[in-house]
C-alpha positions as CSV (number, residue, x, y, z in Angstrom):
1,X,2.2,4.2,-28.5
2,X,0.0,1.2,-27.8
3,X,3.1,-0.9,-27.2
4,X,3.8,1.4,-24.2
5,X,0.2,1.7,-23.0
6,X,-0.4,-2.0,-22.5
7,X,2.6,-2.6,-20.2
8,X,1.8,0.4,-18.1
9,X,-1.9,-0.7,-17.8
10,X,-0.7,-4.2,-16.7
11,X,1.7,-2.7,-14.2
12,X,-1.1,-0.5,-12.8
13,X,-3.4,-3.6,-12.3
14,X,-0.6,-5.5,-10.5
15,X,0.1,-2.4,-8.4
16,X,-3.5,-2.1,-7.3
17,X,-3.6,-5.7,-6.1
18,X,-0.2,-5.3,-4.4
19,X,-1.3,-2.1,-2.7
20,X,-4.3,-3.8,-1.2
21,X,-2.0,-6.1,0.7
22,X,0.8,-3.6,1.4
23,X,-1.3,-0.6,2.6
24,X,-1.9,-1.6,6.2
25,X,1.6,-3.0,6.9
26,X,3.1,0.2,5.4
27,X,0.8,2.4,7.5
28,X,2.0,0.5,10.6
29,X,5.6,0.7,9.6
30,X,5.4,4.4,8.8
31,X,3.7,5.2,12.0
32,X,6.1,3.3,14.1
33,X,9.0,5.0,12.3
34,X,7.8,8.6,12.2
35,X,5.1,8.7,14.9
36,X,2.5,10.0,12.3
37,X,1.3,9.1,8.9
38,X,3.4,11.1,6.4
39,X,1.3,11.1,3.2
40,X,4.1,12.5,1.2
41,X,6.3,9.6,2.2
42,X,3.4,7.3,1.5
43,X,3.0,8.7,-2.0
44,X,6.7,8.5,-2.8
45,X,7.0,4.9,-1.5
46,X,4.0,3.6,-3.4
47,X,4.9,5.5,-6.5
48,X,8.3,3.8,-6.3
49,X,6.6,0.4,-6.3
50,X,4.5,1.4,-9.3
51,X,7.5,2.7,-11.1
52,X,9.5,-0.5,-10.7
53,X,6.5,-2.5,-11.9
54,X,6.0,-0.3,-14.9
55,X,9.6,-0.3,-15.9
56,X,9.7,-4.1,-15.6
57,X,6.5,-4.5,-17.7
58,X,7.8,-2.1,-20.3
59,X,10.9,-4.4,-20.7
60,X,9.2,-7.8,-20.8
61,X,5.8,-7.1,-22.4
62,X,4.1,-7.9,-24.6
63,X,4.9,-11.6,-24.4
64,X,5.1,-13.8,-27.5
65,X,2.0,-15.7,-28.5
66,X,3.8,-19.0,-28.3
67,X,6.5,-20.6,-26.2
68,X,8.2,-21.9,-29.3
69,X,9.8,-18.5,-30.2
70,X,12.6,-20.3,-32.1
71,X,10.2,-21.3,-34.8
72,X,9.3,-17.7,-35.4
73,X,12.9,-16.6,-35.9
74,X,15.6,-17.2,-38.5
75,X,18.2,-19.9,-37.7
76,X,21.1,-17.3,-37.7
77,X,19.3,-14.8,-35.4
78,X,21.7,-13.0,-33.1
79,X,20.4,-12.5,-29.6
80,X,23.0,-10.1,-28.2
81,X,25.1,-7.0,-29.0
82,X,28.3,-6.7,-27.1
83,X,29.7,-3.7,-29.0
84,X,29.3,-0.5,-27.1
85,X,27.9,2.7,-28.7
86,X,26.4,0.8,-31.6
87,X,23.4,3.1,-31.2
88,X,25.5,6.0,-32.6
89,X,25.9,4.1,-35.8
90,X,22.3,3.2,-35.9
91,X,21.2,6.8,-35.5
92,X,23.6,8.0,-38.2
93,X,22.5,5.2,-40.5
94,X,18.8,5.8,-40.1
95,X,18.8,9.6,-40.2
96,X,22.1,11.0,-41.6
97,X,23.0,14.5,-40.2
98,X,24.1,17.3,-42.5
99,X,25.8,19.6,-40.1
100,X,25.2,22.6,-42.3
101,X,21.4,21.9,-42.4
102,X,19.7,22.3,-39.0
103,X,16.6,20.7,-40.4
104,X,18.4,17.4,-40.4
105,X,18.8,17.6,-36.6
106,X,15.0,17.5,-36.3
107,X,14.8,14.5,-38.5
108,X,17.3,12.7,-36.3
109,X,15.4,13.5,-33.1
110,X,12.2,12.1,-34.6
111,X,13.9,9.0,-35.9
112,X,13.2,5.6,-34.3
113,X,16.8,4.9,-33.4
114,X,17.1,8.2,-31.5
115,X,13.8,7.7,-29.7
116,X,14.9,4.3,-28.6
117,X,18.0,5.8,-27.1
118,X,16.0,8.5,-25.4
119,X,13.6,5.8,-24.0
120,X,16.5,3.8,-22.5
121,X,17.9,6.9,-20.8
122,X,14.5,8.0,-19.4
123,X,13.6,4.4,-18.3
124,X,15.9,4.5,-15.2
125,X,16.0,8.3,-14.6
126,X,13.3,8.0,-11.9
127,X,15.4,5.4,-10.2
128,X,18.1,7.9,-9.7
129,X,15.5,10.4,-8.3
130,X,14.3,7.8,-5.8
131,X,17.8,6.9,-4.7
132,X,18.6,10.6,-4.1
133,X,15.4,10.9,-2.0
134,X,16.1,7.8,0.1
135,X,19.8,8.5,0.7
136,X,19.7,12.3,0.4
137,X,23.5,13.1,0.2
138,X,25.1,13.9,-3.1
139,X,28.1,11.6,-2.3
140,X,25.7,8.6,-2.7
141,X,25.8,8.9,-6.5
142,X,27.6,5.6,-6.6
143,X,24.4,4.0,-5.4
144,X,22.6,5.4,-8.4
145,X,25.4,4.0,-10.6
146,X,25.3,0.5,-9.1
147,X,21.5,0.5,-8.8
148,X,21.0,1.6,-12.4
149,X,23.5,-0.9,-13.7
150,X,22.2,-3.8,-11.5
151,X,18.5,-3.2,-12.5
152,X,19.4,-2.8,-16.2
153,X,21.5,-6.0,-16.0
154,X,18.5,-7.8,-14.4
155,X,16.3,-6.6,-17.3
156,X,18.8,-7.7,-19.9
157,X,19.2,-11.1,-18.3
158,X,15.4,-11.5,-18.3
159,X,15.4,-10.9,-22.0
160,X,18.4,-13.1,-23.0
161,X,17.0,-16.0,-21.0
162,X,13.7,-15.9,-22.7
163,X,11.9,-14.9,-19.5
164,X,14.0,-17.3,-17.4
165,X,13.6,-20.2,-19.7
166,X,9.9,-20.1,-20.2
167,X,10.4,-19.4,-24.0
168,X,12.8,-21.7,-25.8
169,X,14.6,-18.7,-27.5
170,X,15.0,-15.1,-26.4
171,X,12.4,-12.8,-27.8
172,X,14.3,-9.6,-27.2
173,X,18.0,-8.5,-27.7
174,X,20.6,-8.4,-24.9
175,X,22.2,-5.1,-25.7
176,X,25.3,-3.6,-23.9
177,X,24.2,-0.2,-25.1
178,X,21.0,-0.6,-23.0
179,X,23.2,-1.2,-20.0
180,X,25.2,2.0,-20.7
181,X,22.1,4.1,-21.4
182,X,20.0,2.8,-18.5
183,X,22.9,3.4,-16.1
184,X,23.5,6.8,-17.4
185,X,19.8,7.6,-17.0
186,X,19.9,6.6,-13.3
187,X,22.9,8.8,-12.7
188,X,21.4,11.8,-14.5
189,X,18.2,11.3,-12.5
190,X,20.2,11.3,-9.2
191,X,21.9,14.6,-10.0
192,X,18.8,16.3,-11.3
193,X,16.6,15.0,-8.4
194,X,16.8,18.2,-6.2
195,X,14.7,20.0,-8.8
196,X,11.8,17.6,-8.2
197,X,12.4,16.8,-4.5
198,X,12.0,20.5,-3.7
199,X,8.3,19.9,-4.0
200,X,8.2,17.3,-1.2
201,X,9.0,17.6,2.5
202,X,12.5,16.6,3.4
203,X,13.3,13.7,5.6
204,X,14.8,16.3,8.2
205,X,11.4,18.0,8.4
206,X,9.6,14.7,8.9
207,X,12.0,13.8,11.7
208,X,11.5,17.2,13.3
209,X,7.7,16.8,13.2
210,X,8.1,13.3,14.7
211,X,10.1,14.5,17.6
212,X,7.6,17.3,18.2
213,X,4.7,14.9,18.4
214,X,6.6,12.7,20.8
215,X,7.3,15.7,23.0
216,X,3.7,16.8,22.9
217,X,2.5,13.3,23.6
218,X,0.0,13.4,20.7
219,X,-1.6,10.5,19.0
220,X,-3.7,11.3,15.9
221,X,-7.1,9.7,15.3
222,X,-6.0,7.8,12.2
223,X,-3.5,5.5,14.1
224,X,-6.2,5.1,16.9
225,X,-8.6,3.9,14.2
226,X,-6.0,1.6,12.8
227,X,-5.3,0.1,16.2
228,X,-9.0,-0.5,16.7
229,X,-9.1,-2.3,13.4
230,X,-6.2,-4.5,14.4
231,X,-8.0,-5.2,17.7
232,X,-11.1,-6.2,15.7
233,X,-9.0,-8.7,13.7
234,X,-7.6,-10.2,16.9
235,X,-11.2,-10.5,18.2
236,X,-12.3,-12.3,15.1
237,X,-9.3,-14.7,15.3
238,X,-9.8,-15.4,19.0
239,X,-13.6,-15.9,18.6
240,X,-13.0,-18.4,15.8
241,X,-10.5,-20.2,18.0
242,X,-13.0,-20.3,20.9
243,X,-15.8,-21.5,18.6
244,X,-13.8,-24.7,17.8
245,X,-14.6,-25.9,21.4
246,X,-18.2,-24.8,21.4
247,X,-21.4,-25.7,19.5
248,X,-21.9,-24.4,16.0
249,X,-25.0,-22.2,16.3
250,X,-25.8,-18.4,16.3
251,X,-26.0,-18.1,20.1
252,X,-22.7,-19.9,20.6
253,X,-21.0,-17.8,18.0
254,X,-22.3,-14.6,19.6
255,X,-21.1,-15.9,23.0
256,X,-17.6,-16.7,21.6
257,X,-17.3,-13.2,20.1
258,X,-18.4,-11.6,23.4
259,X,-15.8,-13.5,25.3
260,X,-13.1,-12.5,22.7
261,X,-14.1,-8.9,23.0
262,X,-13.9,-9.0,26.8
263,X,-10.4,-10.5,26.6
264,X,-9.1,-8.2,23.9
265,X,-10.8,-4.9,24.7
266,X,-10.9,-5.1,28.5
267,X,-8.9,-7.8,30.1
268,X,-5.6,-7.4,28.1
269,X,-5.5,-3.6,28.5
270,X,-6.4,-4.0,32.2
271,X,-3.5,-6.4,32.7
272,X,-1.0,-4.6,30.4
273,X,-1.4,-1.1,31.7
274,X,-3.8,0.2,29.0
275,X,-2.2,-1.5,26.0
276,X,-4.4,-3.5,23.6
277,X,-2.9,-5.7,20.8
278,X,-3.5,-2.9,18.3
279,X,-2.1,-0.1,20.4
280,X,1.0,-2.2,21.2
281,X,1.8,-2.5,17.5
282,X,1.4,1.3,17.1
283,X,3.2,2.1,20.3
284,X,0.7,3.9,22.5
285,X,-1.8,3.1,25.3
286,X,-5.1,4.2,26.6
287,X,-5.2,6.3,29.8
288,X,-7.7,8.3,31.8
289,X,-7.8,11.9,30.8
290,X,-7.8,13.2,34.4
291,X,-5.2,10.9,36.0
292,X,-3.0,10.2,33.0
293,X,-3.0,6.6,33.9
294,X,-5.2,3.7,32.9
295,X,-8.0,2.8,35.4
296,X,-10.2,-0.3,35.4
297,X,-13.3,1.9,35.4
298,X,-12.3,3.9,32.3
299,X,-11.1,0.8,30.4
300,X,-14.4,-1.0,31.2
301,X,-16.4,2.0,30.0
302,X,-14.4,2.0,26.8
303,X,-15.1,-1.7,26.3
304,X,-18.8,-1.3,27.0
305,X,-19.1,1.6,24.5
306,X,-17.5,-0.6,21.8
307,X,-19.5,-3.7,22.9
308,X,-23.0,-2.2,23.0
309,X,-23.3,-1.3,19.3
310,X,-22.1,-4.8,18.3
311,X,-24.5,-6.4,20.8
312,X,-27.4,-4.3,19.4
313,X,-26.6,-5.4,15.8
314,X,-26.3,-9.0,17.0
315,X,-29.7,-8.9,18.7
316,X,-31.2,-7.4,15.6
317,X,-29.8,-10.2,13.5
318,X,-31.0,-12.9,15.9
319,X,-34.5,-11.4,15.9
320,X,-34.6,-11.4,12.1
321,X,-33.3,-14.9,11.9
322,X,-35.9,-16.1,14.4
323,X,-38.7,-14.4,12.5
324,X,-37.8,-16.2,9.3
325,X,-36.9,-19.6,10.9
326,X,-39.1,-22.6,10.6
327,X,-39.8,-22.7,14.3
328,X,-41.1,-19.2,14.9
329,X,-44.4,-18.5,16.6
330,X,-47.4,-18.7,14.2
331,X,-48.6,-15.3,15.4
332,X,-45.4,-13.7,14.0
333,X,-46.0,-14.9,10.4
334,X,-48.2,-12.0,9.3
335,X,-45.7,-9.5,10.5
336,X,-42.6,-11.1,9.0
337,X,-42.2,-8.5,6.3
338,X,-42.5,-5.6,8.8
339,X,-40.1,-7.3,11.2
340,X,-37.6,-7.8,8.4
341,X,-37.9,-4.1,7.2
342,X,-37.7,-2.8,10.8
343,X,-34.7,-4.9,11.7
344,X,-32.9,-4.1,8.4
345,X,-33.6,-0.4,8.9
346,X,-32.2,-0.4,12.5
347,X,-29.3,-2.5,11.3
348,X,-28.4,0.0,8.5
349,X,-29.0,3.0,10.8
350,X,-26.5,1.8,13.4
351,X,-23.8,1.2,10.7
352,X,-24.6,4.6,9.0
353,X,-24.3,6.5,12.3
354,X,-21.0,4.8,13.1
355,X,-19.7,5.4,9.6
356,X,-20.6,9.1,9.7
357,X,-19.2,9.5,13.2
358,X,-15.8,8.0,12.1
359,X,-15.7,10.4,9.0
360,X,-16.5,13.4,11.2
361,X,-13.7,12.5,13.7
362,X,-11.2,11.8,11.0
363,X,-11.9,15.1,9.2
364,X,-12.2,17.2,12.3
365,X,-8.4,17.9,12.3
366,X,-8.1,16.4,15.8
367,X,-10.8,18.5,17.3
368,X,-13.1,15.6,18.0
369,X,-12.6,12.2,19.7
370,X,-14.3,8.9,19.0
371,X,-17.5,8.4,21.0
372,X,-16.0,5.5,23.0
373,X,-13.2,7.7,24.2
374,X,-15.6,10.5,25.2
375,X,-17.8,8.1,27.1
376,X,-14.9,6.5,29.0
377,X,-12.9,9.7,29.3
378,X,-9.9,8.0,27.9
379,X,-7.2,9.2,25.5
380,X,-4.3,7.7,23.6
381,X,-0.9,8.4,25.2
382,X,2.7,7.6,24.0
383,X,4.0,7.7,27.6
């Protein structure tokens, strides 16, 4: 069992790292495609990535302890089997069946050779299920056949080449039976997929919900938050670009960030009819709630509501830095500890309030809006 646990653990660690980089791009892609975040589709897509990694790690791991695998093998070692259905002979040889004794059937099922066959069938059964979900129609069973054969062949080539030449001899067998069993597993998974897929929303229901949201002109709070995060990334990039041409000190950095925030959060949406860089990626814009169109007043209020908390935190940081700098007023020295505690407390309070506010909005089931939209009387619109 440990021989299977280690590859799966390795695949999980790789998956976690990959998911950190793929999460935001996938959320953007999913929202642009469906108009909302389909968490069922998210789960299926990311589980597919994990499955492929796990299947691959199960095939190639554990690696040999040395690259000189030839030295660990006999000179006449055969690295391939090109005779189909050899697994039948292996099963019969390891656990002979006496047809008049049902107990021998159980011994066969528990035998290593039979379990190896079962593993090879089960290895690519999930692939067939995923293909059925992605292509839906029963007539696409050929995709499962070709996909199962292609992925199995890729695994076998990985093994016969000694992990693409890294090892001087193959450390696992190229077996034509594995091709047959893996491909069969993918096809079986394709035809049995409806039993599992009945638990998940169909693509037709997702499409229907997407069309309904477009017609209702609804934009959920999660994509609005994601758009704001993208705008924040653009602000950081632009402020760093501006700081190249300015002095390198705290005041100049704050000024560069202020200019970048004005450009990204006010000037660009003012010029582009309510569209910020983030909302452009997620295909919506900000409009006044009464008029249904963006106004300079509402856009400026929205910018100010976002800018003021950042400005407050920045001022707190400047005060704290000044209190502990080497050029501060001598009269402040006895109060340094209290200034530090006070500024730190206010600093944490601002972030705590913002964090709790975001959580409340996200879990309010679209009954609340972000404070900056309430202050500016703006809303997100697809039109």
